[in-house]
N, C-alpha and C positions, 0 to 999 in steps of 0.2 A: 525652386529649393526642394530636393527632395527631403522627404519624412525617415526614407531609410538608413538604417545607422548602418557607422563605418563598419568595416568589417572588423572583428574580435576573434579572441584566441579561440582556438579550434578544440572542438570537443566532440568525441563520438558517442553516437546514443543508437543502443541494439534494442528494439524491444518497440515498435509503434503498435501498442493496443487501444484499449478505451482509456487507461490513463498516461500511455506512454506518448500518443498523440499529441495530446493538448502540451505536454509539460514539455516535448522535443520543439512544439511551436513558441513556447515561451523563450525557449534559447534562441532560435532563431529570430524573434521579434526584439531579442536584449541585443541581438548584433554579432552573437556567436557564429562561428562557423563551423557547421553540424556535418558532421559523416553519420549517416543514419545506415541501417541495414535493419532488415525487418526478414522473419523465414519466411513471412507470406506474402502479399501482392502491396501492401500497405507503401505508398510513397508519403513523406517530409517534404512539404511544399518549400521550398527554400534552401532545402537541404542539398549536399552533393552525396545522392545515394548510392550505396557501395556493394557491392558483388557477395563479397567475402568478409567474415571477421578479421583477417589479417590485412586489410585495407583501413580498416576503422583504427587499427592501432596505428597508424600514421599520427592518431591525436594522442596528446599526451593523459589527457584525462578523458575516461570512458564511462559512459554511464549505463548500467543495464537495469531495463524496466521489462523487468520478466516473471511469470506467474507463479514460479515455486522452484524449489532448492533443484530438483532433477533438470530442468531445464536451465538453472544456471551451470551445472555441472556441465552439461552439453556444450554450452556456449565456451565456459572456460578452457573445457581441455583444448577447444581450438586457438582461443586466445592467447591461452599461457604462453607457448612457444615463442610468439612476437613480441611480449612483454619485455622491457628491462629496465635497467636505473630512469629513474623520471615520470615513469609510469603509475597512473593511478587509477583502480577501477573503482569504480560507487555503484554498489548493488543498492538500489533505491526499493526494490520489489518487498515480497515478504519472504524472504528465508529462514530456515531454519538456523538459530544460532551457532549450531556446532558446524554447521556446515560454513559457513560466515568464518568462522574463525580458521576451520581447514584450508581456505582459500587465501585470507591471509596470511599464513605460513608459507602456502605453495608461493604465492606472489612475493613473498618476503626472501626466497632462495634464488628470486632472478634480479633482484633490487628493485624491484616494483613493490607499488604497495596497493592494497583493498581494504576497502571500509565498506560499514552499511550506511543506509540514510533513506531508510524507509519513511512512506506519508503518512498521512491522516487528511482526508477530507476528499470531497465527491470529485466527479469529474466537473463541475461547474468551479471550484476551486483551483483544479489543474489548467484550467483553461484561463482563470483570472491570475495564476502565479502567485496565489495565497495559499498553500500546504501548509501545512507543519511537518518539521522533520525534525527526524532523531539521528543523528550524529555519532555513530561510534568510528571513531579512530584518533589516532594520534595527533600530535600540535602540527607537524609537516604537512600529514594527508590534510588536514583539516584546512589549513591556511590555503593547500594548492585548491581544496574543493568548493570553498566559501563561497567566490563569486559565483560558481555554476550552480550550487543552491539558492544562492540568493535571487537567482532569474527565475525559480519555479517557487519560491516558498516566501511566505510571509512571518512564520516565525520557524527559527532554526537552535533546536535545542543538542547542547552536547552530552552524551549518554555516557560517555566514556568509553572505553577498548572496543575494537572490533566484536561485533555479536550482540553488544549491547543494546544497539538501538533495534534489533529485529526482536529481540527479548521484550524490551518494554514494548513494541508496537501489538506482539502478540497478546502479553496482557492486557494493555488497554484496551483490545479489540477485546479480550474473553471479558472484562467489566461491562463494555459496551451490551456484548450477546447476552449477558444474563437480566441487564436493566429492559433490552429490549422483551426478553422473553416471558419478564417479570409485569411490564407493562401491556404484553399482548397478553397473558393470563388473565388480567386485570380486565381489562376490555371485554371480554369474554364471557366473565362472570358477572362485569353489570350488565351486559346487555341481557343475560336472561335473568335479572335482578328486575330489572325492567327501566334500566335508570337511563337518566338524558345523558348521553357518551359524551357531547361536548361539553356541557357542564361540570361532568367526572374529571374531562383533560383539564378544565380549568380550577377544578379542585387541585388535582397533582400537580399541577405547573405554581400553584399557590402555597405549597404544605409539603413537608419532607419527602413523598413521594418521588419528586421531582427528581428526574434525570435527560441526558440526551435525547433518550428514545423520545419521554414525555414533551419533552420540548420541540423536537423539531420532528417528528415521524408521525403521532396520534392524529391531529387534524390535519396534519398536511399529508399524509399520504396514506394512516390508513381509513377513519372517517372519510375522507373524501372520496376513498375507493381509486385512488391514482396507482398507489405502488410502483413508486418510480422514484426512490432514495437514493438510485444512485452508488449501491452498492450488491454485487450478486449472492443469492444465500449462500452459493458453492464457496464464494471466496472468504465467506463468515466461516462456513465449517473449515477450509485450509485453516483459518487463522487460528480456532479453537485445537485443531492438531497440533499447530505448532504449541502452542499453551499446553496441550498434553505433552509434547515431546519434552518441557521443560521439567515439567513435574516427574516425568517418568527418568530422566538424568539424574534427577535428585532424589529417584528412588521414594518418591512420597505419592499420598492419594488424598486427592481432595474432591469430598463428593460433590459439590455445588460443581465443580468446573465437568467434572464426570456427568452428571445432569445437563449438561448446557450441549455438551458433546452428544449424548444419545438424542435429544431434541432435536438438534440439528441435521444429525444424519436422517432422522424419520422423516424431515421436512424437507430435505434433497431427496430422499427416493420416491415421496409423493409427490411434488411439484418441480422437480429441476433443478438442476446448479444454477442456470441461468435468468431465474426470476428474482425478482430484486428482497434483499434482505426481509423485507416489511413483512412481504407474504407469510412469514411465521405466524401471524395473527389469522390468516385466512385459513391455514392449515390447522391452527386450534382450533378455529370456530367447525371446522370439518365439514 
């Protein structure tokens, strides 16, 4: 008897990168018929690879897992003419909220829907199908998207209208970035003070200084010298820029956010965008 699931609903998937590939694999494993497309040579095993975005639009539900809003715009400009009533596009990358709202309005003119569903979690969680997903959608769009999202995520939180998921993802990552920056600075100071950094990590995690970076990055990545937490320095900078765009749209200035943006820009300039975000610690050590 075969363990292969019976054919399920058809889903389009665009973007087979570091996160997109394992997310697409989850859809295949859960029995979806996947029409996949990537600008590069990537091939999703078990999916029907498509040469054009128009071909992907044979699927009523289309997932985009793309690196940024300009890339989303290039894809949507080619995909939009093929969309119509019954189509739903789910942007699961980290796009600008204003751009998400713009594409939702553009899709609506064709009778289609557009929603955001950015993810939180590492490549490990993407492979396991246990990502946290922030879904910005109306009831009809969410009902269509929910089975697809459930195949890739363990926690799905409805955040409101289109664009709200991307806004919450950016602000969440800003809070994480501020925490990681503070932990990295504290480790540098602690080392110069001659402290046992492993014990210091225990103190942080038993005290009010505890945060997700202290719990999952200090011993595991920084003190071990591994620096492989699964999220690139350049992607963190991109999310901070998205948070900055939210502040600018509100005509507001937030000093800590601006400091984080400055520090991440410096780190990316010094170490490159592809290294792990935990290398902020190495950057500060000098």
